[in-house]
LUMFIZA-86467 format. One record per residue (C-alpha): x, y negated, z negated; residue in one letter; residue number from 0. Coordinates in nm, 3 decimals. Example, Ala and Ser with C-alpha at 12.3 -4.5 7.8 and 13.67 -1.06 7.14 Angstrom:
REM LUMFIZA-86467
<X = 1.230&Y = 0.450&Z = -0.780&code = A&pos = 0>;
<X = 1.367&Y = 0.106&Z = -0.714&code = S&pos = 1>;
REM end
This chain:
REM LUMFIZA-86467
<X = 9.635&Y = -12.238&Z = -8.913&code = M&pos = 0>;
<X = 9.503&Y = -11.872&Z = -8.928&code = D&pos = 1>;
<X = 9.635&Y = -11.647&Z = -9.158&code = L&pos = 2>;
<X = 9.830&Y = -11.324&Z = -8.990&code = P&pos = 3>;
<X = 9.670&Y = -11.021&Z = -8.956&code = V&pos = 4>;
<X = 9.859&Y = -10.711&Z = -9.166&code = A&pos = 5>;
<X = 9.926&Y = -10.446&Z = -8.959&code = L&pos = 6>;
<X = 10.047&Y = -10.121&Z = -9.145&code = D&pos = 7>;
<X = 10.325&Y = -10.016&Z = -8.858&code = A&pos = 8>;
<X = 10.378&Y = -9.733&Z = -8.985&code = M&pos = 9>;
<X = 10.016&Y = -9.569&Z = -8.967&code = G&pos = 10>;
<X = 9.940&Y = -9.336&Z = -8.677&code = G&pos = 11>;
<X = 10.036&Y = -9.066&Z = -8.465&code = D&pos = 12>;
<X = 10.297&Y = -9.258&Z = -8.242&code = F&pos = 13>;
<X = 10.427&Y = -9.507&Z = -8.558&code = A&pos = 14>;
<X = 10.627&Y = -9.717&Z = -8.510&code = P&pos = 15>;
<X = 10.658&Y = -9.731&Z = -8.112&code = R&pos = 16>;
<X = 10.313&Y = -9.807&Z = -8.034&code = E&pos = 17>;
<X = 10.188&Y = -10.002&Z = -8.344&code = T&pos = 18>;
<X = 10.458&Y = -10.223&Z = -8.255&code = V&pos = 19>;
<X = 10.398&Y = -10.270&Z = -7.893&code = A&pos = 20>;
<X = 10.029&Y = -10.332&Z = -8.021&code = G&pos = 21>;
<X = 10.128&Y = -10.603&Z = -8.222&code = A&pos = 22>;
<X = 10.346&Y = -10.757&Z = -7.942&code = L&pos = 23>;
<X = 10.061&Y = -10.755&Z = -7.716&code = L&pos = 24>;
<X = 9.854&Y = -10.907&Z = -7.977&code = A&pos = 25>;
<X = 10.088&Y = -11.184&Z = -8.026&code = R&pos = 26>;
<X = 10.088&Y = -11.241&Z = -7.666&code = K&pos = 27>;
<X = 9.705&Y = -11.312&Z = -7.698&code = A&pos = 28>;
<X = 9.733&Y = -11.547&Z = -7.962&code = G&pos = 29>;
<X = 9.720&Y = -11.312&Z = -8.264&code = V&pos = 30>;
<X = 9.976&Y = -11.365&Z = -8.567&code = A&pos = 31>;
<X = 10.068&Y = -10.995&Z = -8.676&code = V&pos = 32>;
<X = 10.292&Y = -10.879&Z = -8.979&code = V&pos = 33>;
<X = 10.442&Y = -10.569&Z = -8.988&code = L&pos = 34>;
<X = 10.414&Y = -10.371&Z = -9.285&code = V&pos = 35>;
<X = 10.654&Y = -10.075&Z = -9.304&code = G&pos = 36>;
<X = 11.029&Y = -9.969&Z = -9.312&code = D&pos = 37>;
<X = 11.179&Y = -10.258&Z = -9.218&code = E&pos = 38>;
<X = 11.497&Y = -10.100&Z = -9.123&code = A&pos = 39>;
<X = 11.279&Y = -9.884&Z = -8.842&code = R&pos = 40>;
<X = 11.061&Y = -10.192&Z = -8.775&code = L&pos = 41>;
<X = 11.387&Y = -10.397&Z = -8.670&code = R&pos = 42>;
<X = 11.524&Y = -10.120&Z = -8.489&code = E&pos = 43>;
<X = 11.188&Y = -10.073&Z = -8.254&code = E&pos = 44>;
<X = 11.159&Y = -10.453&Z = -8.236&code = L&pos = 45>;
<X = 11.498&Y = -10.468&Z = -8.095&code = A&pos = 46>;
<X = 11.449&Y = -10.176&Z = -7.894&code = A&pos = 47>;
<X = 11.110&Y = -10.340&Z = -7.715&code = Q&pos = 48>;
<X = 11.296&Y = -10.678&Z = -7.702&code = G&pos = 49>;
<X = 11.026&Y = -10.895&Z = -7.931&code = G&pos = 50>;
<X = 11.057&Y = -11.059&Z = -8.252&code = E&pos = 51>;
<X = 10.781&Y = -11.022&Z = -8.537&code = L&pos = 52>;
<X = 10.771&Y = -11.098&Z = -8.907&code = P&pos = 53>;
<X = 10.853&Y = -10.782&Z = -9.138&code = V&pos = 54>;
<X = 10.733&Y = -10.709&Z = -9.475&code = V&pos = 55>;
<X = 10.882&Y = -10.426&Z = -9.619&code = H&pos = 56>;
<X = 10.695&Y = -10.092&Z = -9.752&code = A&pos = 57>;
<X = 10.910&Y = -9.820&Z = -9.900&code = A&pos = 58>;
<X = 10.680&Y = -9.579&Z = -9.832&code = D&pos = 59>;
<X = 10.391&Y = -9.408&Z = -9.625&code = V&pos = 60>;
<X = 10.086&Y = -9.248&Z = -9.671&code = I&pos = 61>;
<X = 10.058&Y = -8.940&Z = -9.400&code = G&pos = 62>;
<X = 9.830&Y = -8.800&Z = -9.282&code = M&pos = 63>;
<X = 9.824&Y = -8.465&Z = -9.466&code = H&pos = 64>;
<X = 9.814&Y = -8.645&Z = -9.832&code = D&pos = 65>;
<X = 9.529&Y = -8.702&Z = -10.016&code = Q&pos = 66>;
<X = 9.403&Y = -9.041&Z = -10.014&code = A&pos = 67>;
<X = 9.363&Y = -9.030&Z = -10.371&code = T&pos = 68>;
<X = 9.774&Y = -9.095&Z = -10.332&code = E&pos = 69>;
<X = 9.682&Y = -9.472&Z = -10.286&code = V&pos = 70>;
<X = 9.632&Y = -9.499&Z = -10.687&code = R&pos = 71>;
<X = 10.027&Y = -9.356&Z = -10.744&code = R&pos = 72>;
<X = 10.233&Y = -9.509&Z = -10.458&code = R&pos = 73>;
<X = 10.185&Y = -9.823&Z = -10.493&code = R&pos = 74>;
<X = 10.450&Y = -9.948&Z = -10.245&code = Q&pos = 75>;
<X = 10.297&Y = -9.725&Z = -9.976&code = A&pos = 76>;
<X = 10.261&Y = -9.957&Z = -9.638&code = S&pos = 77>;
<X = 9.877&Y = -9.958&Z = -9.631&code = I&pos = 78>;
<X = 9.883&Y = -10.055&Z = -10.003&code = N&pos = 79>;
<X = 10.125&Y = -10.336&Z = -9.933&code = V&pos = 80>;
<X = 9.910&Y = -10.455&Z = -9.596&code = A&pos = 81>;
<X = 9.585&Y = -10.467&Z = -9.852&code = M&pos = 82>;
<X = 9.784&Y = -10.670&Z = -10.115&code = R&pos = 83>;
<X = 9.909&Y = -10.902&Z = -9.874&code = L&pos = 84>;
<X = 9.527&Y = -10.957&Z = -9.792&code = V&pos = 85>;
<X = 9.452&Y = -10.998&Z = -10.138&code = K&pos = 86>;
<X = 9.734&Y = -11.256&Z = -10.257&code = E&pos = 87>;
<X = 9.616&Y = -11.478&Z = -9.943&code = G&pos = 88>;
<X = 9.883&Y = -11.383&Z = -9.785&code = E&pos = 89>;
<X = 9.722&Y = -11.247&Z = -9.449&code = A&pos = 90>;
<X = 9.363&Y = -11.276&Z = -9.312&code = G&pos = 91>;
<X = 9.305&Y = -10.939&Z = -9.237&code = A&pos = 92>;
<X = 9.435&Y = -10.573&Z = -9.251&code = A&pos = 93>;
<X = 9.455&Y = -10.276&Z = -9.003&code = V&pos = 94>;
<X = 9.593&Y = -9.917&Z = -9.020&code = S&pos = 95>;
<X = 9.591&Y = -9.660&Z = -8.766&code = M&pos = 96>;
<X = 9.722&Y = -9.388&Z = -9.025&code = G&pos = 97>;
<X = 9.506&Y = -9.200&Z = -9.272&code = H&pos = 98>;
<X = 9.147&Y = -9.318&Z = -9.271&code = S&pos = 99>;
<X = 9.075&Y = -9.203&Z = -9.617&code = G&pos = 100>;
<X = 9.370&Y = -9.355&Z = -9.769&code = A&pos = 101>;
<X = 9.265&Y = -9.644&Z = -9.554&code = T&pos = 102>;
<X = 8.971&Y = -9.663&Z = -9.705&code = M&pos = 103>;
<X = 9.059&Y = -9.589&Z = -10.095&code = A&pos = 104>;
<X = 9.329&Y = -9.878&Z = -10.046&code = A&pos = 105>;
<X = 9.043&Y = -10.154&Z = -9.952&code = A&pos = 106>;
<X = 8.846&Y = -10.047&Z = -10.229&code = L&pos = 107>;
<X = 9.093&Y = -10.044&Z = -10.474&code = F&pos = 108>;
<X = 9.293&Y = -10.386&Z = -10.386&code = T&pos = 109>;
<X = 9.016&Y = -10.566&Z = -10.242&code = L&pos = 110>;
<X = 8.723&Y = -10.447&Z = -10.430&code = G&pos = 111>;
<X = 8.351&Y = -10.439&Z = -10.329&code = R&pos = 112>;
<X = 8.157&Y = -10.709&Z = -10.231&code = V&pos = 113>;
<X = 7.935&Y = -10.839&Z = -10.514&code = P&pos = 114>;
<X = 7.582&Y = -10.618&Z = -10.463&code = G&pos = 115>;
<X = 7.732&Y = -10.321&Z = -10.260&code = I&pos = 116>;
<X = 7.754&Y = -9.997&Z = -10.396&code = E&pos = 117>;
<X = 7.929&Y = -9.819&Z = -10.079&code = R&pos = 118>;
<X = 8.137&Y = -10.002&Z = -9.833&code = P&pos = 119>;
<X = 8.075&Y = -9.844&Z = -9.512&code = A&pos = 120>;
<X = 8.240&Y = -9.760&Z = -9.163&code = I&pos = 121>;
<X = 8.042&Y = -9.931&Z = -8.858&code = L&pos = 122>;
<X = 8.140&Y = -9.809&Z = -8.505&code = A&pos = 123>;
<X = 8.052&Y = -10.001&Z = -8.230&code = E&pos = 124>;
<X = 7.905&Y = -9.756&Z = -7.910&code = I&pos = 125>;
<X = 7.809&Y = -9.867&Z = -7.565&code = P&pos = 126>;
<X = 7.464&Y = -9.831&Z = -7.501&code = S&pos = 127>;
<X = 7.209&Y = -10.041&Z = -7.278&code = R&pos = 128>;
<X = 7.145&Y = -10.266&Z = -7.582&code = A&pos = 129>;
<X = 7.166&Y = -10.630&Z = -7.438&code = P&pos = 130>;
<X = 7.453&Y = -10.680&Z = -7.656&code = S&pos = 131>;
<X = 7.597&Y = -10.369&Z = -7.455&code = G&pos = 132>;
<X = 7.679&Y = -10.183&Z = -7.791&code = R&pos = 133>;
<X = 7.469&Y = -10.038&Z = -8.079&code = V&pos = 134>;
<X = 7.604&Y = -10.072&Z = -8.412&code = H&pos = 135>;
<X = 7.624&Y = -9.744&Z = -8.619&code = L&pos = 136>;
<X = 7.685&Y = -9.768&Z = -8.975&code = I&pos = 137>;
<X = 7.795&Y = -9.572&Z = -9.154&code = D&pos = 138>;
<X = 8.050&Y = -9.360&Z = -8.976&code = A&pos = 139>;
<X = 8.209&Y = -9.192&Z = -9.160&code = G&pos = 140>;
<X = 8.294&Y = -9.362&Z = -9.544&code = A&pos = 141>;
<X = 7.980&Y = -9.168&Z = -9.737&code = N&pos = 142>;
<X = 7.924&Y = -8.822&Z = -9.695&code = A&pos = 143>;
<X = 7.615&Y = -8.820&Z = -9.993&code = D&pos = 144>;
<X = 7.414&Y = -9.168&Z = -10.008&code = V&pos = 145>;
<X = 7.120&Y = -9.291&Z = -10.142&code = R&pos = 146>;
<X = 6.843&Y = -9.456&Z = -10.006&code = P&pos = 147>;
<X = 6.932&Y = -9.780&Z = -10.154&code = Q&pos = 148>;
<X = 7.254&Y = -9.740&Z = -10.024&code = H&pos = 149>;
<X = 7.116&Y = -9.687&Z = -9.651&code = L&pos = 150>;
<X = 6.961&Y = -10.025&Z = -9.694&code = V&pos = 151>;
<X = 7.291&Y = -10.207&Z = -9.811&code = Q&pos = 152>;
<X = 7.451&Y = -10.074&Z = -9.477&code = F&pos = 153>;
<X = 7.139&Y = -10.191&Z = -9.271&code = A&pos = 154>;
<X = 7.185&Y = -10.551&Z = -9.400&code = N&pos = 155>;
<X = 7.600&Y = -10.541&Z = -9.348&code = M&pos = 156>;
<X = 7.518&Y = -10.386&Z = -8.977&code = G&pos = 157>;
<X = 7.267&Y = -10.672&Z = -8.902&code = A&pos = 158>;
<X = 7.501&Y = -10.907&Z = -9.066&code = A&pos = 159>;
<X = 7.803&Y = -10.798&Z = -8.848&code = Y&pos = 160>;
<X = 7.603&Y = -10.787&Z = -8.510&code = A&pos = 161>;
<X = 7.493&Y = -11.137&Z = -8.537&code = K&pos = 162>;
<X = 7.863&Y = -11.262&Z = -8.621&code = R&pos = 163>;
<X = 8.071&Y = -11.063&Z = -8.420&code = M&pos = 164>;
<X = 7.824&Y = -10.948&Z = -8.139&code = S&pos = 165>;
<X = 7.593&Y = -11.291&Z = -8.081&code = G&pos = 166>;
<X = 7.302&Y = -11.091&Z = -8.191&code = V&pos = 167>;
<X = 7.025&Y = -11.361&Z = -8.345&code = Q&pos = 168>;
<X = 6.829&Y = -11.095&Z = -8.494&code = R&pos = 169>;
<X = 6.967&Y = -10.748&Z = -8.512&code = A&pos = 170>;
<X = 6.666&Y = -10.487&Z = -8.498&code = R&pos = 171>;
<X = 6.733&Y = -10.197&Z = -8.738&code = V&pos = 172>;
<X = 6.662&Y = -9.824&Z = -8.661&code = G&pos = 173>;
<X = 6.695&Y = -9.537&Z = -8.877&code = L&pos = 174>;
<X = 6.847&Y = -9.253&Z = -8.755&code = L&pos = 175>;
<X = 6.633&Y = -8.908&Z = -8.754&code = S&pos = 176>;
<X = 6.492&Y = -8.651&Z = -8.597&code = I&pos = 177>;
<X = 6.122&Y = -8.801&Z = -8.467&code = G&pos = 178>;
<X = 6.003&Y = -9.157&Z = -8.424&code = E&pos = 179>;
<X = 5.741&Y = -9.078&Z = -8.657&code = E&pos = 180>;
<X = 5.742&Y = -9.227&Z = -9.063&code = P&pos = 181>;
<X = 5.660&Y = -8.880&Z = -9.162&code = G&pos = 182>;
<X = 5.937&Y = -8.709&Z = -9.000&code = K&pos = 183>;
<X = 6.310&Y = -8.672&Z = -9.141&code = G&pos = 184>;
<X = 6.453&Y = -8.560&Z = -9.452&code = N&pos = 185>;
<X = 6.438&Y = -8.657&Z = -9.788&code = Q&pos = 186>;
<X = 6.672&Y = -8.919&Z = -9.794&code = L&pos = 187>;
<X = 6.487&Y = -9.054&Z = -9.456&code = V&pos = 188>;
<X = 6.172&Y = -9.033&Z = -9.586&code = L&pos = 189>;
<X = 6.274&Y = -9.245&Z = -9.916&code = E&pos = 190>;
<X = 6.437&Y = -9.509&Z = -9.709&code = T&pos = 191>;
<X = 6.172&Y = -9.550&Z = -9.429&code = H&pos = 192>;
<X = 5.935&Y = -9.775&Z = -9.678&code = P&pos = 193>;
<X = 6.215&Y = -9.951&Z = -9.804&code = L&pos = 194>;
<X = 6.341&Y = -10.084&Z = -9.486&code = L&pos = 195>;
<X = 5.992&Y = -10.146&Z = -9.367&code = A&pos = 196>;
<X = 5.931&Y = -10.379&Z = -9.660&code = D&pos = 197>;
<X = 6.254&Y = -10.559&Z = -9.625&code = S&pos = 198>;
<X = 6.361&Y = -10.889&Z = -9.459&code = E&pos = 199>;
<X = 6.511&Y = -10.694&Z = -9.119&code = L&pos = 200>;
<X = 6.360&Y = -10.637&Z = -8.834&code = D&pos = 201>;
<X = 6.323&Y = -10.273&Z = -8.888&code = F&pos = 202>;
<X = 6.204&Y = -10.058&Z = -8.569&code = V&pos = 203>;
<X = 6.153&Y = -9.760&Z = -8.767&code = G&pos = 204>;
<X = 6.312&Y = -9.421&Z = -8.679&code = N&pos = 205>;
<X = 6.546&Y = -9.411&Z = -8.400&code = V&pos = 206>;
<X = 6.602&Y = -9.038&Z = -8.253&code = E&pos = 207>;
<X = 6.926&Y = -8.891&Z = -8.147&code = G&pos = 208>;
<X = 6.852&Y = -8.948&Z = -7.765&code = R&pos = 209>;
<X = 6.759&Y = -9.331&Z = -7.801&code = D&pos = 210>;
<X = 7.049&Y = -9.371&Z = -7.987&code = V&pos = 211>;
<X = 7.239&Y = -9.528&Z = -7.669&code = L&pos = 212>;
<X = 6.911&Y = -9.669&Z = -7.503&code = A&pos = 213>;
<X = 6.782&Y = -10.012&Z = -7.577&code = D&pos = 214>;
<X = 6.586&Y = -9.906&Z = -7.881&code = A&pos = 215>;
<X = 6.791&Y = -10.052&Z = -8.156&code = A&pos = 216>;
<X = 7.097&Y = -10.265&Z = -8.205&code = D&pos = 217>;
<X = 7.181&Y = -10.142&Z = -8.543&code = V&pos = 218>;
<X = 7.143&Y = -9.770&Z = -8.641&code = V&pos = 219>;
<X = 7.168&Y = -9.667&Z = -9.005&code = V&pos = 220>;
<X = 7.241&Y = -9.324&Z = -9.126&code = T&pos = 221>;
<X = 7.504&Y = -9.145&Z = -9.386&code = D&pos = 222>;
<X = 7.859&Y = -9.114&Z = -9.288&code = G&pos = 223>;
<X = 7.839&Y = -8.751&Z = -9.224&code = F&pos = 224>;
<X = 7.565&Y = -8.790&Z = -8.987&code = T&pos = 225>;
<X = 7.702&Y = -9.096&Z = -8.868&code = G&pos = 226>;
<X = 8.059&Y = -8.955&Z = -8.788&code = N&pos = 227>;
<X = 7.905&Y = -8.637&Z = -8.619&code = V&pos = 228>;
<X = 7.683&Y = -8.901&Z = -8.347&code = V&pos = 229>;
<X = 8.005&Y = -9.099&Z = -8.337&code = L&pos = 230>;
<X = 8.254&Y = -8.793&Z = -8.226&code = K&pos = 231>;
<X = 7.956&Y = -8.651&Z = -7.998&code = L&pos = 232>;
<X = 7.962&Y = -8.966&Z = -7.755&code = A&pos = 233>;
<X = 8.317&Y = -8.990&Z = -7.756&code = E&pos = 234>;
<X = 8.357&Y = -8.599&Z = -7.677&code = G&pos = 235>;
<X = 8.081&Y = -8.622&Z = -7.439&code = E&pos = 236>;
<X = 8.222&Y = -8.934&Z = -7.271&code = A&pos = 237>;
<X = 8.551&Y = -8.758&Z = -7.223&code = R&pos = 238>;
<X = 8.381&Y = -8.444&Z = -7.072&code = I&pos = 239>;
<X = 8.143&Y = -8.635&Z = -6.833&code = L&pos = 240>;
<X = 8.418&Y = -8.822&Z = -6.713&code = F&pos = 241>;
<X = 8.632&Y = -8.519&Z = -6.677&code = G&pos = 242>;
<X = 8.307&Y = -8.342&Z = -6.443&code = W&pos = 243>;
<X = 8.337&Y = -8.713&Z = -6.249&code = I&pos = 244>;
<X = 8.657&Y = -8.664&Z = -6.148&code = K&pos = 245>;
<X = 8.643&Y = -8.293&Z = -6.040&code = E&pos = 246>;
<X = 8.323&Y = -8.392&Z = -5.839&code = A&pos = 247>;
<X = 8.495&Y = -8.641&Z = -5.671&code = L&pos = 248>;
<X = 8.830&Y = -8.457&Z = -5.584&code = S&pos = 249>;
<X = 8.654&Y = -8.139&Z = -5.418&code = G&pos = 250>;
<X = 8.609&Y = -8.187&Z = -5.052&code = S&pos = 251>;
<X = 8.747&Y = -8.463&Z = -4.789&code = L&pos = 252>;
<X = 8.413&Y = -8.592&Z = -4.804&code = K&pos = 253>;
<X = 8.412&Y = -8.625&Z = -5.191&code = A&pos = 254>;
<X = 8.785&Y = -8.790&Z = -5.195&code = K&pos = 255>;
<X = 8.649&Y = -9.040&Z = -4.920&code = L&pos = 256>;
<X = 8.346&Y = -9.089&Z = -5.164&code = G&pos = 257>;
<X = 8.582&Y = -9.153&Z = -5.431&code = A&pos = 258>;
<X = 8.767&Y = -9.446&Z = -5.265&code = L&pos = 259>;
<X = 8.456&Y = -9.648&Z = -5.233&code = L&pos = 260>;
<X = 8.333&Y = -9.632&Z = -5.604&code = V&pos = 261>;
<X = 8.708&Y = -9.609&Z = -5.734&code = K&pos = 262>;
<X = 8.671&Y = -10.009&Z = -5.885&code = D&pos = 263>;
<X = 8.326&Y = -9.903&Z = -6.033&code = A&pos = 264>;
<X = 8.432&Y = -9.648&Z = -6.204&code = L&pos = 265>;
<X = 8.753&Y = -9.780&Z = -6.351&code = R&pos = 266>;
<X = 8.488&Y = -10.075&Z = -6.479&code = E&pos = 267>;
<X = 8.332&Y = -9.797&Z = -6.622&code = L&pos = 268>;
<X = 8.573&Y = -9.602&Z = -6.800&code = A&pos = 269>;
<X = 8.712&Y = -9.936&Z = -6.945&code = A&pos = 270>;
<X = 8.368&Y = -9.974&Z = -7.135&code = R&pos = 271>;
<X = 8.340&Y = -9.642&Z = -7.286&code = M&pos = 272>;
<X = 8.688&Y = -9.609&Z = -7.387&code = D&pos = 273>;
<X = 8.746&Y = -9.609&Z = -7.780&code = P&pos = 274>;
<X = 9.048&Y = -9.819&Z = -7.722&code = A&pos = 275>;
<X = 8.845&Y = -10.105&Z = -7.590&code = E&pos = 276>;
<X = 8.714&Y = -10.126&Z = -7.961&code = Y&pos = 277>;
<X = 9.038&Y = -10.077&Z = -8.129&code = G&pos = 278>;
<X = 8.945&Y = -9.977&Z = -8.467&code = A&pos = 279>;
<X = 8.637&Y = -9.981&Z = -8.690&code = M&pos = 280>;
<X = 8.563&Y = -10.255&Z = -8.979&code = P&pos = 281>;
<X = 8.528&Y = -10.101&Z = -9.329&code = L&pos = 282>;
<X = 8.168&Y = -10.311&Z = -9.407&code = L&pos = 283>;
<X = 8.124&Y = -10.419&Z = -9.788&code = G&pos = 284>;
<X = 8.510&Y = -10.478&Z = -9.938&code = V&pos = 285>;
<X = 8.644&Y = -10.855&Z = -10.003&code = R&pos = 286>;
<X = 8.846&Y = -10.878&Z = -9.725&code = G&pos = 287>;
<X = 8.827&Y = -10.771&Z = -9.326&code = P&pos = 288>;
<X = 8.986&Y = -10.433&Z = -9.363&code = A&pos = 289>;
<X = 8.986&Y = -10.194&Z = -9.034&code = F&pos = 290>;
<X = 9.033&Y = -9.815&Z = -8.967&code = I&pos = 291>;
<X = 9.181&Y = -9.687&Z = -8.646&code = G&pos = 292>;
<X = 9.240&Y = -9.329&Z = -8.500&code = H&pos = 293>;
<X = 9.559&Y = -9.215&Z = -8.541&code = G&pos = 294>;
<X = 9.584&Y = -9.130&Z = -8.187&code = A&pos = 295>;
<X = 9.554&Y = -9.473&Z = -8.108&code = S&pos = 296>;
<X = 9.774&Y = -9.626&Z = -7.819&code = D&pos = 297>;
<X = 9.930&Y = -9.959&Z = -7.775&code = R&pos = 298>;
<X = 9.612&Y = -10.133&Z = -7.585&code = R&pos = 299>;
<X = 9.402&Y = -9.962&Z = -7.898&code = A&pos = 300>;
<X = 9.650&Y = -10.152&Z = -8.147&code = V&pos = 301>;
<X = 9.622&Y = -10.462&Z = -7.973&code = M&pos = 302>;
<X = 9.215&Y = -10.470&Z = -7.976&code = N&pos = 303>;
<X = 9.215&Y = -10.427&Z = -8.325&code = A&pos = 304>;
<X = 9.436&Y = -10.655&Z = -8.418&code = L&pos = 305>;
<X = 9.207&Y = -10.892&Z = -8.185&code = L&pos = 306>;
<X = 8.874&Y = -10.808&Z = -8.387&code = R&pos = 307>;
<X = 9.029&Y = -10.800&Z = -8.723&code = A&pos = 308>;
<X = 9.183&Y = -11.162&Z = -8.617&code = R&pos = 309>;
<X = 8.756&Y = -11.264&Z = -8.486&code = R&pos = 310>;
<X = 8.641&Y = -11.082&Z = -8.778&code = M&pos = 311>;
<X = 8.827&Y = -11.301&Z = -9.062&code = A&pos = 312>;
<X = 8.738&Y = -11.599&Z = -8.868&code = A&pos = 313>;
<X = 8.376&Y = -11.521&Z = -8.866&code = S&pos = 314>;
<X = 8.327&Y = -11.596&Z = -9.200&code = G&pos = 315>;
<X = 8.119&Y = -11.254&Z = -9.227&code = L&pos = 316>;
<X = 8.271&Y = -11.112&Z = -9.545&code = V&pos = 317>;
<X = 8.204&Y = -11.455&Z = -9.787&code = E&pos = 318>;
<X = 7.855&Y = -11.421&Z = -9.580&code = A&pos = 319>;
<X = 7.805&Y = -11.064&Z = -9.712&code = L&pos = 320>;
<X = 7.874&Y = -11.178&Z = -10.077&code = G&pos = 321>;
<X = 7.632&Y = -11.452&Z = -10.038&code = A&pos = 322>;
<X = 7.344&Y = -11.259&Z = -9.905&code = A&pos = 323>;
<X = 7.086&Y = -11.166&Z = -10.117&code = P&pos = 324>;
<X = 7.028&Y = -10.842&Z = -10.231&code = R&pos = 325>;
<X = 6.716&Y = -10.604&Z = -10.188&code = P&pos = 326>;
REM end
């Protein structure tokens, strides 16, 4: 029987209402979930929603305005308890929609690094024209300052994730830069390029920002500062574009009639580009599946995060990363 996914049910802007609702939806989809947090509040919320799930009590919670380093001192915080369930073999993965820095710190301090990985990294899946329908951007926010060897490690982790989670048998890896030519980029890119070229990865060279969402690569590697900017820009641009489309299709009577004809297609496109479809982002490089979601996540995002966490736990990805040869 699969181990349950531990959900930090107190994390997020709309917890525990949306976290509990998402967990109940995930259970209906076949995912075993254990809620972690204030037991009295969670039992009350479960009763209000007419559901039943196991609960592990956590007396504390790391708030959005707390320092990430608080996880070292506040051992009974819900995110720490969730990570301990994974470490002790009581849960197969941990998910939190709460403080992202605290989630990263708790995963690192409690689970530890995969052997040979110096810096865990966040992977974001962004809809693209690649055959899998997505590009895997790594790092998406865990490490603002990195060295060339870290980017090589990120590339290997991203390629392994793309294979096991997205079905990409041999991922094309690109290095984010300001030009396609090997001689373009900052010092980090210039030093990383030859390392990736000499690796066993299918390295396709530099990828410019305009080509990240095209069919240029399956995995795009960068530092966490740049990667987070790219991710937030893509999300923001998608929202603005759909806003413009709605305005254009609600102007004249002719436009409104046209909107009726393309309604289903637009709904499908909106669902594909909605971050809630992916639920949460995995933190790769720690000894256990750990997922970080957006603070404003609704129940659908929570459900999808739990579904992905269960899939990653069953994929053997963490074990594969630990056994992989190091560059």
